Each structure stands twice: as structure tokens, then as C-alpha cells.
C-alpha positions in Angstrom: 61.4 73.8 9.4 59.6 75.3 12.6 60.6 74.7 16.2 58.1 74.0 19.0 58.7 73.8 22.6 57.4 71.0 24.7 56.2 71.1 28.3 59.5 70.0 29.6 61.1 72.7 27.6 62.8 70.5 25.1 62.5 71.4 21.5 60.7 69.2 18.8 60.8 69.6 15.0 57.8 69.3 12.8 57.0 69.8 9.2 53.8 71.0 7.4 53.1 67.4 6.3 53.0 66.1 9.8 50.5 68.8 10.7 48.3 68.0 7.7 48.3 64.3 8.5 47.2 64.9 12.1 44.4 67.1 10.9 43.0 64.5 8.5 43.2 61.8 11.2 41.1 64.1 13.4 38.5 64.6 10.8 38.2 61.0 10.1 37.7 60.2 13.7 34.9 62.9 14.0 33.1 61.6 10.9 33.4 57.9 12.2 31.9 58.9 15.4 29.0 60.7 13.7 28.4 57.6 11.3 28.1 55.3 14.2 24.9 57.0 15.0 23.3 56.4 11.6 21.1 53.4 10.9 22.9 50.4 9.2 21.4 49.5 5.8 19.7 46.1 5.8 20.8 43.3 3.6 18.6 42.5 0.6 15.7 40.2 1.5 15.9 36.9 -0.5 12.3 36.2 -1.5 10.9 32.8 -2.4 11.0 32.3 -6.2 8.7 30.2 -8.3 10.3 27.1 -9.7 8.7 26.3 -13.1 10.9 23.3 -14.0 8.7 20.5 -12.7 5.1 21.9 -12.9 3.0 24.0 -10.8 3.4 24.4 -7.0 7.2 24.2 -6.8 9.5 26.9 -5.1 13.1 27.3 -4.8 14.3 26.8 -1.3 15.9 30.2 -0.4 19.6 30.2 -0.9 19.7 26.9 -2.9 19.0 25.6 -6.4 16.6 22.9 -4.9 12.9 23.2 -5.7 10.3 22.0 -3.2 6.5 21.3 -3.4 4.4 20.8 -0.4 0.9 19.4 -0.9 -1.5 17.0 0.7 -5.0 16.2 1.6 -7.6 15.7 4.4 -10.0 12.9 4.1 -13.1 11.9 6.1 -14.9 8.5 5.5 -17.8 6.6 6.8 -17.8 2.9 6.0 -21.0 1.0 6.0 -21.2 -2.8 6.7 -17.4 -3.1 6.6 -14.1 -1.7 7.7 -12.0 1.2 6.9 -11.7 2.2 3.2 -14.8 0.1 2.3 -13.3 -3.1 3.5 -15.7 -6.0 2.8 -16.7 -8.0 5.9 -14.6 -11.0 4.9 -12.8 -11.7 8.1 -13.5 -12.2 11.8 -13.5 -8.5 12.4 -16.4 -7.7 10.2 -17.6 -11.2 9.0 -19.7 -12.3 12.0 -22.9 -12.5 10.0 -25.8 -10.3 9.1 -27.6 -10.8 12.4 -24.5 -10.6 14.7 -24.3 -8.0 17.5 -20.6 -8.6 17.9 -19.6 -6.4 15.0 -19.9 -2.8 13.9 -22.3 -1.8 11.1 -20.4 1.3 10.4 -16.9 2.6 11.1 -15.2 6.0 10.4 -11.8 7.1 9.6 -10.1 10.6 9.4 -6.8 10.9 7.7 -4.6 13.8 6.8 -1.4 13.5 4.8 1.5 15.8 4.0 3.4 15.3 0.7 6.9 16.7 0.5 8.7 16.6 -3.0 12.2 18.1 -3.6 14.0 18.2 -6.9 17.5 19.4 -7.9 19.1 19.6 -11.4 22.4 17.8 -11.6 24.9 16.6 -14.2 23.3 13.1 -13.7 19.7 14.3 -14.1 17.2 15.3 -11.5 17.9 14.4 -7.9 14.6 13.9 -6.1 13.3 13.1 -2.7 9.7 12.3 -1.7 7.9 11.5 1.5 4.3 11.4 2.6 3.9 11.3 6.4 0.2 10.8 7.3 -1.8 10.7 10.5 -5.1 8.9 10.8 -7.7 8.0 13.3 -10.0 5.0 12.9 -13.0 3.7 14.9 -13.6 1.4 16.6 -9.9 1.3 17.6 -10.6 3.8 20.6 -10.4 7.4 21.5 -6.6 7.7 21.7 -5.4 5.4 18.9 -4.3 7.8 16.1 -1.5 6.3 14.1 1.4 8.0 12.2 2.3 6.1 9.1 4.4 6.5 6.0 3.5 5.0 2.6 6.5 6.4 0.6 9.9 7.8 1.4 12.5 7.5 -1.3 15.5 9.1 -3.1 15.7 9.1 -6.9 19.0 9.7 -8.7 20.4 8.8 -12.1 17.6 6.5 -12.9 17.7 4.8 -9.5 15.1 4.6 -6.7 16.1 3.8 -3.2 13.5 3.5 -0.4 9.9 2.8 0.0 7.9 3.4 -3.3 5.3 1.9 -5.5 6.3 -1.5 -6.7 7.3 -1.4 -10.4 5.2 -4.6 -10.9 2.3 -2.6 -10.4 0.5 -0.6 -13.2 0.3 3.3 -12.6 -3.4 3.0 -11.8 -3.3 -0.1 -9.7 -6.7 -1.1 -8.5 -8.0 2.6 -8.9 -8.6 2.6 -12.5 -12.2 3.6 -12.0 -11.1 6.1 -9.3 -12.5 3.8 -6.7 -11.9 4.6 -3.1 -11.7 1.1 -1.6 -8.3 -0.3 -0.9 -9.7 -3.9 -1.3 -10.1 -4.5 -5.0 -8.3 -7.7 -5.8 -7.6 -9.7 -9.0 -4.2 -8.2 -9.7 -1.3 -6.5 -7.8 -2.2 -3.5 -5.7 0.2 -2.4 -2.9 -0.8 1.2 -2.6 1.2 1.5 0.6 4.5 1.0 -1.2 7.3 -1.5 -0.8 11.1 -1.0 0.1 13.1 -1.4 -3.0 16.2 -0.6 -5.1 15.0 -0.1 -8.7 16.4 1.3 -11.9 14.5 2.8 -14.8 15.8 3.3 -18.2 14.0 5.7 -20.6 14.2 5.0 -24.3 12.2 7.9 -25.7 8.7 8.1 -27.2 7.2 7.2 -23.8 9.0 3.8 -23.8 10.8 2.7 -20.5 11.9 -0.4 -18.7 12.5 -1.0 -15.1 14.1 -3.6 -12.9 14.1 -3.9 -9.0 14.8 -5.9 -6.0 12.0 -5.6 -3.5 11.7 -6.6 0.2 9.1 -9.3 0.2 9.2 -10.1 4.0 5.9 -8.6 4.9 4.1 -7.6 1.8 4.5 -10.4 -0.8 4.2 -13.5 1.3 1.0 -15.5 1.6 0.7 -18.4 3.9 3.0 -21.5 3.6 1.3 -24.5 5.2 3.3 -27.2 6.9 0.7 -30.1 6.8 2.8 -32.2 9.1 2.5 -29.6 11.8 -0.5 -29.6 14.2 -2.5 -26.6 13.3 -4.4 -24.2 15.6 -8.2 -25.0 16.0 -9.0 -21.4 14.8 -7.9 -22.4 11.3 -11.2 -24.1 10.6 -13.1 -20.8 11.4 -10.7 -18.3 10.0 -8.7 -19.9 7.3 -5.4 -18.8 9.1 -2.9 -21.5 9.8 0.6 -21.5 11.2 2.7 -19.8 8.6 5.7 -22.0 7.9 7.9 -19.7 5.9 11.4 -19.7 6.8 13.5 -16.5 7.3 14.1 -14.1 4.4 17.2 -14.9 2.3 16.4 -13.2 -0.9 14.3 -10.3 -2.2 11.8 -10.5 -5.0 13.2 -9.7 -8.4 10.9 -7.5 -10.5 10.8 -6.0 -13.9 8.4 -4.2 -16.3 8.2 -2.6 -19.7 5.9 0.4 -20.1 4.6 2.5 -22.9 3.0 5.9 -22.2 1.2 7.7 -24.9 -1.4 10.4 -25.1 -4.2 8.0 -25.7 -3.1 4.9 -23.7 -0.6 3.6 -21.1 0.4 -0.1 -21.4 2.5 -2.2 -19.1 3.9 -5.8 -19.0 5.3 -6.9 -15.6 7.0 -10.0 -14.2 8.3 -11.1 -10.8 10.0 -14.1 -9.2 9.5 -14.9 -5.5 11.5 -17.2 -3.3 9.7 -19.8 -1.2 11.7 -21.0 1.6 10.1 -23.3 4.1 10.7 -24.0 7.9 11.6 -27.3 9.2 9.4 -30.5 9.3 7.5 -31.0 12.4 8.8 -33.1 15.3 7.2 -36.1 17.0 3.4 -35.6 17.3 3.6 -32.6 15.0 4.1 -30.2 18.0 6.8 -28.0 16.6 9.3 -27.8 13.7 12.7 -29.3 14.6 16.0 -28.8 12.8 17.2 -32.4 12.7 14.2 -33.5 10.7 15.2 -31.3 7.8 13.1 -29.1 5.4 11.9 -29.1 1.8 14.0 -27.7 -0.9 13.7 -24.0 -1.7 11.7 -23.1 -4.8 10.6 -20.1 -6.9 7.2 -18.8 -7.4 6.5 -16.2 -10.2 3.8 -13.7 -11.4 3.0 -11.9 -14.7 0.7 -9.1 -15.3 -0.4 -7.1 -18.4 -2.5 -4.0 -18.4 -3.7 -1.1 -20.5 -5.4 2.1 -19.8 -7.2 3.9 -22.6 -7.7 7.7 -22.4 -9.2 10.3 -24.6 -12.2 8.2 -25.2 -15.1 9.2 -27.5 -17.5 8.9 -24.5 -16.3 12.2 -23.1 -13.4 14.3 -21.9 -11.6 12.8 -19.0 -13.2 9.2 -19.6 -10.8 6.3 -19.2 -11.0 2.5 -19.4 -8.4 0.5 -17.3 -7.9 -3.3 -17.8 -5.4 -5.8 -16.4 -5.0 -9.5 -16.1 -2.5 -11.6 -13.9 -1.3 -15.1 -13.5 0.6 -16.3 -10.4 2.3 -19.6 -9.4 3.6 -19.9 -5.7 3.2 -16.0 -5.5 -0.5 -15.4 -4.5 0.0 -12.0 -3.0 0.7 -10.6 -6.5 -2.9 -11.6 -7.3 -4.7 -11.0 -4.0 -2.5 -8.6 -2.1 -2.2 -5.2 -0.6 -3.9 -5.0 2.8 -6.3 -7.9 2.3 -4.5 -10.4 4.5 -4.0 -14.1 3.8 -7.4 -15.6 4.6 -11.2 -14.7 4.2 -14.2 -16.0 6.3 -17.8 -14.8 6.7 -20.9 -16.1 8.4 -24.5 -15.7 7.4 -28.0 -16.9 8.7 -30.3 -19.2 6.8 -31.6 -20.7 4.8 -29.1 -23.4 5.5 -28.4 -26.4 3.3 -29.2 -28.9 6.0 -32.0 -28.9 8.7 -29.8 -29.4 11.6 -27.4 -26.6 10.7 -27.3 -23.4 12.7 -25.7 -21.0 10.0 -23.7 -20.8 6.8 -20.1 -19.9 6.4 -17.3 -19.6 3.9 -13.7 -20.1 4.9 -10.9 -19.4 2.2 -7.1 -19.8 2.8 -4.7 -17.8 0.7 -1.5 -19.8 0.3 1.8 -19.7 -1.7 2.1 -23.5 -1.2 1.8 -26.7 1.1 4.4 -29.3 2.2 4.4 -32.4 4.3 7.5 -34.6 4.7 8.6 -34.8 1.1 11.3 -32.6 -0.5 8.8 -30.7 -2.6 6.7 -27.7 -1.9 3.4 -27.9 -3.7 2.7 -24.4 -5.1 -0.7 -23.0 -5.6 -1.6 -21.1 -8.8 -4.2 -18.4 -9.6 -5.4 -16.0 -12.2 -7.4 -12.7 -12.1 -8.8 -9.9 -13.9 -9.7 -6.2 -13.1 -11.6 -3.7 -15.1 -12.7 -0.1 -14.3 -14.3 2.6 -16.4 -14.8 6.3 -15.5 -17.4 8.6 -17.2 -17.5 12.3 -16.6 -21.2 13.5 -16.8 -20.0 17.2 -16.3 -17.1 19.1 -15.1 -18.3 18.4 -11.6 -19.9 15.0 -11.7 -18.3 11.5 -12.5 -19.1 7.9 -12.1 -16.8 5.0 -12.1 -17.8 1.3 -12.3 -15.4 -1.5 -11.7 -15.2 -5.3 -11.4 -12.6 -8.0 -10.4 -12.3 -11.8 -10.7 -9.7 -13.9 -8.7 -9.2 -17.7 -8.7 -6.9 -19.8 -6.5 -6.2 -23.4 -7.2 -4.3 -26.1 -5.3 -2.8 -29.0 -7.3 -3.8 -32.5 -6.4 -1.0 -33.2 -4.0 -1.2 -29.8 -2.4 -5.0 -30.1 -1.9 -4.5 -33.6 -0.4 -2.1 -32.3 2.1 -4.2 -29.2 2.9 -7.3 -31.3 3.4 -5.5 -33.7 5.8 -4.7 -30.8 8.0 -8.0 -29.0 7.7 -10.3 -32.1 8.2 -8.4 -33.0 11.6 -9.5 -29.6 13.1 -13.2 -30.3 13.7 -15.9 -33.0 13.1 -17.4 -33.0 9.6 -21.0 -34.1 8.6 -23.5 -34.0 5.7 -21.2 -35.5 3.2 -18.3 -33.2 3.7 -15.9 -32.9 1.0 -12.8 -30.8 1.3 -11.8 -28.6 -1.6 -9.5 -25.5 -0.8 -10.0 -24.0 -4.3 -11.8 -20.7 -4.2 -12.9 -17.8 -6.3 -13.6 -14.1 -5.2 -15.4 -11.6 -7.5 -16.4 -8.1 -7.0 -18.5 -5.3 -8.7 -19.0 -1.8 -7.6 -19.5 1.9 -8.5 -18.4 5.3 -7.2 -20.2 8.6 -8.0 -18.4 11.8 -7.1 -19.4 15.5 -7.0 -16.6 18.3 -7.0 -18.6 21.5 -6.4 -15.3 23.5 -6.2 -11.8 22.8 -7.3 -10.0 20.2 -5.0 -13.1 19.4 -2.9 -14.9 16.1 -3.6 -17.8 14.2 -2.1 -18.1 10.5 -2.9 -20.5 7.6 -2.5 -19.2 4.2 -3.3 -21.0 0.6 -3.2 -19.0 -2.5 -3.4 -20.5 -6.1 -3.8 -18.2 -9.1 -3.0 -18.8 -12.7 -3.3 -16.7 -15.3 -1.5 -17.1 -18.5 -3.7 -15.7 -21.4 -1.8 -15.6 -25.1 -2.9 -16.0 -27.0 0.3 -19.2 -29.0 0.6 -21.2 -30.4 3.5 -20.9 -29.1 7.1 -18.7 -29.0 10.1 -19.3 -28.7 13.9 -17.7 -25.8 15.4 -17.1 -25.4 19.2 -17.1 -22.2 21.2 -15.6 -21.0 23.5 -12.2 -21.5 22.0 -11.8 -20.6 18.2 -14.3 -17.9 18.3 -13.5 -16.4 21.8 -15.1 -12.9 22.0 -18.0 -13.7 19.9 -21.4 -15.0 20.5 -21.3 -18.0 18.0 -22.6 -21.1 19.7 -21.3 -24.7 19.3 -23.2 -26.1 16.4 -23.2 -27.4 12.9 -22.3 -24.8 10.2 -22.8 -25.4 6.5 -20.2 -24.4 3.8 -21.9 -22.0 1.5 -20.8 -19.1 -0.6 -21.0 -15.6 1.1 -22.3 -12.4 -0.4 -21.1 -9.1 1.1 -22.5 -5.6 0.3 -20.4 -2.7 1.8 -20.2 1.0 1.1 -18.4 4.3 1.7 -19.4 7.9 2.0 -16.6 10.3 2.1 -15.2 13.9 1.5 -11.7 14.8 0.5 -10.0 18.3 0.4 -6.8 18.3 -1.6 -4.2 21.2 -1.3 
């Protein structure tokens, strides 16, 4: 043991071990100070990895086991003699007649859409979300009228679908079995914009599946319900649009399908039931519905659809033939639905059926049913057919041809109630006979050129016939029902209307 003298003269004892520990501590401090001046090593960068579980285009979201795919398209269309997406001139917007200066002979629409698809493997299967926000600008709406919309937004988990998705009633190809561009092919269910639902799909193997769903019918699946005891607006005689006397929504539509998907074909059988709930009967003078007068009993409509798509045809690679047929009773929008509205009207010049007539017109009213003061709602019925064929001339050229047929009929009591309301709206002449039954049929073709991958130029032509069943004439008065148009007061003949429309478009998919 050594002795050291402190500053104040006292003595302190130390050992060799104490000296060694002090030296080590000093060395660590010096090394630490030097290390502080060295650059810190960066953490490893986590690069985006390809996810091959669900096909091309998916990537892992960094730091997760969720795969995401971002895709979309840009589309520019010019529509000739009709509205956006080759809408035929079958309403007051585009249906003012071949010589009218009160309508546009062409319109344009620009649309861009982003599609976001995420998927995660779980012990219950794939957890998926999908959404497709889109922005579009349409003339003649105006320079600052771009619209943000959403067709689909849903969550899928353990066989369930929650949200806004394609109705399970619809076939996978809908009305685009011939790759048509128009959103206005009728004759079967086509709601390309989706419907809010809770659905469940069971997979049985070998491409066989079955689905059931409850779907919100409030906006999409309701046609008109006519209260014939209620005074109707005078515009109904020109437009076919009456006061819709549906009651408030109390139950969704119940829908189901059975589907078989194979290499050479896809087949589907669908069914749906639809609640028809009427408002109250009209009060004195038919001015307005009143609660004390009561209401008809609720009833149910239904729809069935069968369809098949044939692929790998001997006519050439990529060719396909799509067919479906539908029957409805009290559920007309399952036959003539989507974005078509609930009435159709069109005017045209001569020759007229009668010498004192100014022009011809067709007015069609799409309805689920009619009621007066009885307890019964008289339901309409209808049937339809759609067919489409696509042929590929080469890897860059294809042509699709398509056709539809739709028929709506009122039963005897329903037709009588309808005609009482319709006839009261304006004077009739030239042996007028009211008959609300009607047929709409369509034929068309689309030719497309794809010079490079994901870029397609298209030309489409659609011919539509409004085949109405009224005969004779009626006197229409303006101003009033046709405010904002140049139609004069005069006699108009009921006559079938033929409408030719077209679309020229370009689409870039990414």
C-alpha cells in the first residue's frame, strides 16, 4: 500500500487496482469523445417489394404484409346526337326532335379514374378493400362543373362484401358483353355504378359459387309508382314522368345468384325480390296524399335473370358471345335500369299521321305499378333480352355487335287506372286510344383500334327505337310543360321514334 499527500496535507491510501480503473475510465472518455465526431451508420432502407400473390401490379406497403395495386384510366369522349356515354335522345334533354335548335347535337365528357386495391392474407382468407374515386367534366354542364364521384367502395372479408359494389344480380359482363361503351343498353340489369349492399359468397370449388345479398334499393332499383287518384303534373303528358308515390324505404332488396365459371364459359342464374310500398291515397280533389285516407297494402315484386358468356370460340382468339334474358314483375328497374331514368320521350318532324298535326312524339312511362283507392297495387310486368358478340380481326383491331329487346306491359286494371290519369292531362283527338304498354329495342356496333398496349381508340354507333302503343293525337300547350323549349301549342301525333346516336372516344389505361 502506498501513501499520497493531499493538498491540505492529509494522507490518502490507494491501491494499484484503483489507479488502473481510473486509467481505463480516462481512456473510455477519450475514445467516446472521438467517436462522437464520426458519421452515424444509416439504418437499412426498406425498399418496396413486389407482391406476386394476386397477380401483376401489386406491391407490399413498406413495413406491412398488405399488398396494394394502384391503377386507373383516362378517357375522352365525343357523343353525337345524344348525351354522355352515347345516351340516346330519349328524354327532354336530348329528345326535342331532329329539327330543334333547343338541344345539343354533340356533347363531350372527360373522365379520369384512380383504382386502389389492397389485400392482406388472414386466417379467414383474403382481407380486401377497393375504391375508385373518379373526376369527370361533361358539356354542356358549364365551365366549372367537374364532378367527383365514387362507383365502388367496399371491404371484403371471409366471404362477405360490405359497401358499394356491383350487384350480385348482375352478370359479370352486364351490358358490355360486346365491349360496348354506352351506359344505356337495356333489356337486362346493368348498374355499372354499383349499389350499397351486404353480400356473402360461398365457393364450392370447380368454379361454382353462390351469393346472397341485401341491397339498398332506395335510389337505384325503384321505378315510378303511380297514384292514379292523385292529380298529376301536366308535364307528365310530355315527359312520361308522374308524381312518384312510393312510400319511404322499409326493407332492402333481397338478391341471390348461382354462378359457374369455366375456361370456355361463364353462366349465371339470378333472382331478386323487391318491396313495393305505396304512399297514402289522395285527399279531396286529388290535391295531395293524406294519412286518414289510408294506403294500399304493401306487395312484393320480383326479377329473374339467366345469362351465359361463351369464350374460346372457333371464330378467333379473344372472341366471345354474351347472352342473357330477364323477366320482371313489379321490379321494372331490373329490366330497364342503371342510369336510364324512369321515362322516355322523343319528338320528330313529319310526315305526321294526321294533316292537322304539327309533329310526332313517343311518350313511355316506366313503372313498378299503379293504384287508385283499392287495397291492391297493380304491378307491371316485363321481359327482355340482350346479346353481344366480339370478334378480334387482329391483335390491334376488334369489332363488337350488340342488340337488346325490352317489353313492359300493364295488366287490364293497371292500364285503366293509368289511362284515367294520363287522359286527364290534355285534350285528345283523331281517335285517341290510350295504351301504356311499350317496347324498346336497340342494335349497335363498336370498332376499336389499340395501336399500343393500354391505348384504345373507339367508334360506336347505336340505333334505338321507342315503340309506343298509344294511337291518335293530343293537344300540347306551351308555355308550361315545355318551358325552356320552342315547341308551340299544337296537335302532336303518337308515333314510334327512331334515334341514331354515336360515340368517338380514346382511353388510356394504366
